[in-house]
N, C-alpha and C positions, 0 to 999 in steps of 0.2 A: 579536414576530417570528413570522411564519408559516412553516411548512414548505412547501416546494414538492414536490408529489408527482405521479406519473404518473396517467393517467386510471383505470387498473385498480386502483391503490391507493386512490383516492378512493371507489371503489365500496363499500369496506368500512370504511376507517378514517379517511381524511383525515390530519390532522396528529396527531403522536404526542408532543406537547410534554410530556405528563405523564410519559412514559417517560424523558425526557432532562433533563439539567441545563441550566437556562435562566437561572440567576442571572448577574448581571454580574460579570466578574472583579474580584477585590479584590487589593490589594497583599499580597505575601508577601515574607519575607526572601529575597534572591537566593541561588541555589546556585552552586557553583563550575562553571566551564566544563568541557566534555568535553576530555580531553587527547588522545583518540585518534580518536573519531568514525568508527565503522565500520572501525577498523583503519587508517585513513589518518591523516596528520599533521593538526594543527589548521590548518595553512596550506591544505591541500586541502579538508578538511571535507566530503568527498564519499564516497559508497559505493564500496567496492572489489568487483570481480567475484570470485567464489569458484569455484575450479576442481575441487574434489574433493567427493565425497559418499560416505557409507556407508549404502547403501539397505537397507531391510527392508520386509517386507510388513505392511500394516495395513488394517483395514476402514474405510471412510469413515463419518464421522458423518452422520446424516441430518437434513435440515431438517424443519420442520413438514410433516405430510402434506398439508395444504392450504396452498399457497403464499400464498393471500390472507390466511391467518391468521398469517403471519409478522410479527413486529413490524418497524417501518420505522425506519431510521436507527440509528446506534450507540447502545447504552445509555450510553456515555460521550460527552459532548459534544452539541451541538445542530447537526444537519445541515440545511443548506439547499442548494437547487439540485437537479439531476437525481438521481433515486433510482429504480432499476428500469428504466433505459433500456438497459443493456448487453446484455441477453438478445437483443434484436433485431439486434445487431451481430455476433453470433458467427459467422455464415456469410457475412458481407460480405467481399469480396475486397480492398477498399480500406482504408487506414488510417483511424482515427477518433480524435478527441480530445474528451473530456468533462471538464467542470470543475464541482466543487462546493465547499462550504465547511463546515468543522467547527470549532465554537467550544466551547472548554472553559471551565468556570466554577470559581471558587474553591470549595473544599469537596468537589468530586468527587475520587475516588480511583481510581488505576490499580491494580487488584488483581484477583486471580483470580476472586473471587466475582461481579464485575461483568460477566463475560464469558460468551459462549455456550459450549456444550460444545466446539465446534471451536476457539474462541479459547483455551479453557483448555488444550487439548492442545498448541497452539502455544506457549502460555505456559510449559508444563511441559517442552517439548522443547528440548534444546540445538540451536542451528542450526549451520551449517557454518563459522561464523567471523564476526568482526565484532561490532558492538554494535547490531544492527538489530531485536532481538526486538520492541520496542514497536511499530515501524512495521509489522512483519509481522502482529502480533496485530491492530492497528487496521485494517489492510487487510482481513483476513478478516472482522472484525466488520462493516465497512461492506458487504462483499459478501454476507454472511449476512443482514443486516437489509434491504438493498435488493433483492438478487437471489435471496434464498432459497438461497444457495450452500451446498453441503455440502462439508466437508473430506474429500478423498480421501487425500492424503499430505502430510506435512511435507517440508521441504527435504531432509533426509537420507534420506528414504524413497523418493523418486522414483528409478526405475531408468534408467540410461543405458548406452549402448555403452561399452566400455573406452576410455580415453584414446588418442588417436592424434595424428599430426603434421599433420593436415589443417586445424587451426584450434584456437582456444581451447577448453578443455574446460568451458565455461560450464554452469551449472545454474540452474534456476528456484527460487523461494523457496517457493511453495505450489502444490499441485495441488488444484483444486476441481471440483465438478460444479454446473453452472447449467442448469436446465431439461433435465437428462439429458445434457448435453454436457460433456466434460472440458475444462477451461480451465487453462492455466498462468498463474501470477501472479508477476511479478517486481516487487519493491518497492524504491524508492529515495527519497532525500530531497534536495531542492534547498535548500541552506543553507550559509552560511558565518558564523562567529561575528563579531559586531560587535567592533571597528569595521571589519573587512574587508568589502568589498562583493562580492556574487555577480555575476560578470560574464557576458556572453553567451558568452565563450570557455569559462568554467567549465561553463555549462549545456550547451554544445555537446559538450564532452568527456564529460560525464555521460550525455547522451542517446545519443550515438553508441556509447559503450561498452556501455550497458545494452541498446540495441536490437540491436546486433550480437550481444551475448550471447544475446538471445532467439532470433535466427535460428539461432545455433549450437546452443543447447540443444534447439530443435525438431528439428534434424537428428539429434541424438544420442539422444533419448529412445527407450526401447524400446517395442514395440507395446502391452505391458500397461498403460502409463501415457501413451500418446500422446494429445495434446490436439488439439482442432480450432482453437484460437486461443490467443494469449497476450495478457495485459493487462500493461502497464507502469504500475504505480501510483506516481505521484510525489506525495509530500507536500511542499508548498511552504510555506516558513516565513512568507511574507507575499504580498501582492498583487504586489509588484515581482518576486519570484521566480517566481510563476505567470505573469506577463506575459512574463518572459524565456523560460520554457518554451514558451509559445505562439508567441512570435516566432521562436525558434530552430527549433522543430519544423517550422514551415512551410517552412523553407529546406533541410531535409535531403533527401538523395537518396532517390528512391523505393525503391531497394534496401535502404536503411537503415530506412526507416519500415515497409516491407513491408506486412503487413495487420494490424499490431499495434494494439490499442486502447490509447491513452494516457489514463489516468484521472488527472487532477490534482485533489488535494484541498488547498485552501488552509486552513491552520490559524490559529487565534488562541488564545493561551493554551496552546499545545501544546508548550512547550519540552521536556517530558519525552520527546518523540519524537526530538529532535535532539541533546540534550546529556546529559552524564553527569558528576557525579551528577544525578539527575532533580530539576528544580525542581517545586514543587507545581503541580497542574493549575490553569489560569488564569494561569500565569506564562510568560513567554518565557525563552529562554536568556540568562544574563547576558553582558555583553561580556567579552572577554579583557582581562586586566590586565597 
């Protein structure tokens, strides 16, 4: 399998398969399904919006001085598809959707030592609720490796105006810097445990809630942390989930889509992102019993 890279990446590195786990997934004993899934019931199995934060000041981690020297693709998993394309979309006024694929192999381990410094800080920091730490860590890792993103603030460090009655008090998951521009990143997962099927209605509810939350958090963020754009990073458990995201996203009202970049990452062997307790890398979530 070959990595797909942008032209400026090919100038220096091309494919980085040696940095990534490329073995074929092997069978492992199944793990128990997640009983809560982001604080929601197993019937919903979708992310819940979080409305409170306890901010604090922190200095951003810095990416490599020469962006061309940054490694490409997450150190966990094999990434194919667009990598390094988001920077050119940050000042666009229209919504965008980008899709790539991340394949995990048996023998890889989701552990702190495998992460970038920014990923390690997210790994070490309690989030504002739910069970989405793995997806937030992997989201940053992908942005760090593909976009040379630097971590500016974690979920509970971003500062907002006090809660009011004009709308939901939504917050974003990560604040990063890409090419000197501050970018908010909201992370979610398109998944329902088998044998339940993820429907278009489920996906619509998820996208509308997350995209409306992005609009609201952009209104509330204080000037010291204000971003130029937000990314909604959707981890899709399979191709069917990714297809549903693309199909539903295209039908949403312009006011809901706003100018958000929707980044869809289709996973294989990434059950640890979706269910709890975590199955080994290379395995999917087991079905409900």
